[in-house]
N, C-alpha and C positions, 0 to 999 in steps of 0.2 A: 771047583775053581769060582770062588766068590766074587760077582760086581758090585759096585758101587754105584745107586742111581746120582743125578745129579740131581742139585738143591735145582738148578733153575729147569727141568725138565719135572721135578713134582709139580713146582710153583704152577706153572704152566698147566698141567695136568687138570689141577685142583681149581683154576678160575674156570677152565674149559666147562669141567663138572658142574659148577656153580650156575655159569652161563648157560647150560640145558637147562637143568632142573626152573628156572627162572622164566627161561622162553617157554617152556612146555606148560610152567601157569599161564602162563600171559595168554597161551595158546586156550588154554581151558576155560577162560575167562571169554574170551572175544566168541568162541564156538557156541558159551551159553547164550552170550547177549542174543547171537545171533537167531537161535533155537528159541528162546523166549519171543522175540520179535514175527518169527514167522507161526509161532502157536498163536499170539495172539491177533495178527491177519486172518490168520484162520477163523478164529472164533468172529474176528467181525464179519466176515465173508458169509461165517452159517446164519447171524445173527440177522444182517443185512437180508439173505436169502427165506429166512423167516418172517422179516417185517414185507417186504415186498416181492411177491414170487416173480419167478421171469417171465412169466403168462401175465403180468395184470398190468394195464398203461401208468404209467407218471400222472401223477395228482392232477396239474394241469390237462392235460387230456382228457382226465376223465370227467374234470369240471367240467370244461365243453359241451362234451354230451350230453353230461346230465340238465346242464342248463338247455339244450335245444332241445331235448326229450320232454322238461316241460314245458317249455315255453312257446316251441311251433305249432301247438296244436290252440293256441290262443289267438293267433297272426292271422291274416287273409288281406286279400289284395284288395284293393276297391279302384275298380274303371269310373272314370266320369267321362261320361260320353255325352255330345253336343246333337243337336239338331242343323242339317245345313236344308237348303233347299235345291233342288238340281230341276231340270229339265227344263219343257216349253211350258214360261210365266211362270216357274217356280211354284208348280204345282205340286212337286214332287219333293217329300220330306224325307230325310233320311239320318239315319245314327251314325256317325263317328266319334273314334276315340279322340277325344278331346284331351287327357291326361292319366296317367295310374300313378298309382301310390300305395304304401301299404296301412294296413291299420291292427288293432287288436280288440277283442272282446271282453266288453266290461263288465256285463253282468249277466245273468241271465236271463235276463226281458230283454237279449236281441240289440241290447246296445251296443256301438263299435265306436271306438275313439280313431280318429285320424289328423291328420294336417288341415289346415285351412282352403291351405293354396290347392292341395288334393280336389278339393270338391268345387274348388273354386267358378260361379260361373256352368255349373254342370244339368244338364237337361232331365238324364236318368244317370244312376247310384247302380251298381253293381256291386257284389261283395263276392268274391269266392275263399271259397275254405280250400287247405291243402291238397285234401283228395278230392277237390275237381267238385265238388257241391257250390252250385253260383243260387244267390239271390237278390232281387231287389232291395234297395235301400229307399228308403225317406230321410229325410237331413230333418235332423228333431232341434238342434243349435248349433249355431255357430259363434266364433271369438277370436275375428280377423286379425286385434291386435295380441292374441298369444299365438296365435296360427294353429287355433284347435280348431274339431268339428267333431260331433256325433250324430252318428248316423244309426238308425233302426231297420232290423231287417225279424220277420218273421221266421224263426228257427225254430224245432222243436230243442229244448232244455236241455238233453241229451248230447246237442250237437255243439252245444257253447259251453267254451271251459274259459270261462272269466281270468285274467291275467292277474295274479297277484303282485298288491303296491307295496314296495318298499317305501321309507322316508328317502329323500333325498339333503335332509339339513347334516348327516352323517358320510357323506362321501369324502373321499380324501384323495389329492393327486396321486396317482401311480394305482389305483385300486383298476382291478381288474374287472374290465366289463364287454357285453356282449350284444350285440345289433342282431334281431331277424329280420328279416323283409325281404320283398322283391325287387331286386333291382335287375333292370334292364329287365323286367318282363323275364326273369327268371325266378321262377317261385321258392318260396322257404329257405330263402340264404340264410346263412351263419356267418357272421365274422368278429375278431374277436378281437379287443385291445387293450387300451388303459384309459382312465381318467386324465385327460392333460389339464386340463384347469378348472377349478371352479368361479362363479362372479362372472361370466362374461354375460355382452350388455349386444343383444342382436336387434337390427330393424325388421320390423313386420311388415306387411304387405301396406300397412294404413300407418306407416311410417312411425308409430309409436314403437316404443324401446319395449324389448322382452328383457328381464332384468335374472341375473341370477342362473344364465344359460350353462350346460355344462359342455364345456369342451371336449373335444375325444378324436382317440388317434385311430379310432374304429373305422373298419370301411366301412363309409355311406356315400350312394352311390345314386342317382336318379331311378326311383323307385322302390328306394328305400325311405322315402318321408311317409311318417304317420308311423311307422313300427316302432317296437318297445325297444328300449335299450335295458339291458336287464344286468342285474349284480350278478356274484358266481353261486350266489343265494339263488336265480332264476325269479328275482323280484323283480316289481317296475321301478326303474331310477329314473326314466325318463324319455322322453318323447323325440325319435331323431327328426329333425325337422330341416336340419340347410346344409351347407357343405361352404367352405370357403377353396375356391377353385376359377382360376382364369378359364381355363377349358368348359368347368360345369361335372368334369368329372373326378372321382376323391383323390386327392394331392395332402391327403395327411390330416386335416382337420373336418372334425363334423360339429354340430352342435343340436344339444337335444332340450328342448323344455323341459328342465327338473320336476319330477313325481308330483313334489309339494303342490307346485303352479296346479298341474295337473288334476291333481285332489281336490282344488277349492276351485278350480274354475269346471270339470264335468258334470259335480251334483248340480251347480248351477243351469247348464246347459238342459240338462233334462227335465229340470224341475220346471223353466221359463221362456227356455230356448236363447237367452245372452245372459250377459256377465252383468253383474251388479259393483261399480268399481266404487272405492270408500274417495271422499273428498273433500277438502276443507271449507266450501262454501262460499269461496274466494275467487277473486278472478288472479290472476298474477302478471307482474309487467315483465316485458321479455330480457333474458342477460344481459343481452348488446347493452340497453339503452339505463339500464342500472350499474353496470361495468361503466361506462362513459360517464356516469355522474359521481363515479369514484365511493358509489356503496356497498358495503361487502355482503352479501347473503342477495334472498329471494323479497324481493320487492312486493308487495299487497296494492294492485291498480284497483279492483275496487272488491266491497262484499256487496254477497247477495241478503236481503233482505229477509228478516224472520229465520235465520240459519243460528248454531249454537257462535258461529263466528262472530255476528254481528251481535248478540247476547255477551259476549264475553267484549265486546268493547273495542275490536281489530277496528281500524280504519283502513282507506288506499289513498293514492295520494292529491294531494288536490294543487291548487291552483295561487298564489299570491296576486297583489294588487297589483303586480309589474308584470303580471302574466309568467312568473318564471315557475317552476315543478316544486312543491312541495310533497316531500317524501312524508306517508305517513309507516305504517310498522313494517319492518323489514325479519322477515324469517331468519333466523342467522344458525337454529339448532329446532331437531325433535326427537324427544326424549331421551337428550343427551348428545345424542350425533350431531355435530355439526354439518350445515348443508351452507354449500354459497351459490348454485347453480339449481335451477326448475330439476332438472332431469336425478340430481339429486336427490329433491324434496321426492320428486315422484315413488324413486326407487322405493325411498321408506315404506312410503305412503300405499305402494302395490302388493302387497301382502294381506294389509288391514281390510276390512269389513265394513261397513256402516255401522255403528254402532261402538266402534272399538272408542275407545279414549284415548287423546294422544295431548305431550304436552308442549307444546311450542317455546320456543326463546326466541323475542320478538327483541327490536331496537325501536328506540321513538324520540326523535330528537337527543341523541344522545345518552340515553337511558334504557338501559336493559328492565324487562322482565319476562314471570313466567306467565303462560296464560293456559289451562287445560281448557280442554272441549271435546265433543261427541263429532268424530264424524259422518258425515251424512252421503246420502247414494249422489256422484257426479252424476252431472245433469249432460 
């Protein structure tokens, strides 16, 4: 008995067969894609494990460890002892701790760099190394205007590991930095952070401004003062000097004197015990007097005799027949940089040395001219 297949059934079977074929091919493509992805992930995992073995520390952690290993042998604790009298009629003298801070070895001759405020008014100074070795120190020179001081100890050369110094002019905001010091008497402590800002200005104990100061969020507490601020390479980029905190403890903002300033000041302290500052050989009129007269710039009050400024023809103020103030030369720029205040002028001259030449832009009687002169030692 012959039976005939319905055309509709045949078409349905054909359509189902085509669907199954396309579905199978689609599944094969998806399986291949997943297999390729899994293979790539496996290869990537193998490559990562080859570059960074599981037992190796992350780069930043390794960096901090290396900085501490390099820098800590150079860091010392500085103790400031004062003499006090007690007993009947005050005949008995005692040494009591007056202050404490940090410092670091500058050279093999035994010079130690610290902050001026750490050694201020000290009768006796001692320097203690991380291994407990202690030495009496003598004060070689101070620079209160920069909050820097240099001490000297008699220690064996093999005991002295000088810090390596880098330039601070190349620092960038966000750069990783490290501080090593003795906060709260806890010796050889490492803290890490970044450069938060550059070009800050702070006030020294002498009320003079310290320019181009480094701001950092590296934890700096009492006792860290005078210790080094180090770059990731382990080299000195600053000397920790102050914090901004109502409580007197770390609050996220610290300051360090830049290494470029340290490199300029410390050799002078070692050589002659003081710092030579460069000046123009003039006396300046206070800013508020100049501003009250409606004059823009830094007005010269008087010019010292027998100076390059006098030979260049600069003039100070005068008095008219009616008793009115007559302005002489007003400085409006130095080497092309505009200046409007005495502080701005001092900030430009601060890194200069006696003997350097500068070009002043000055105005007098509504006429502007340029004057080139040699800087002299400030009196």
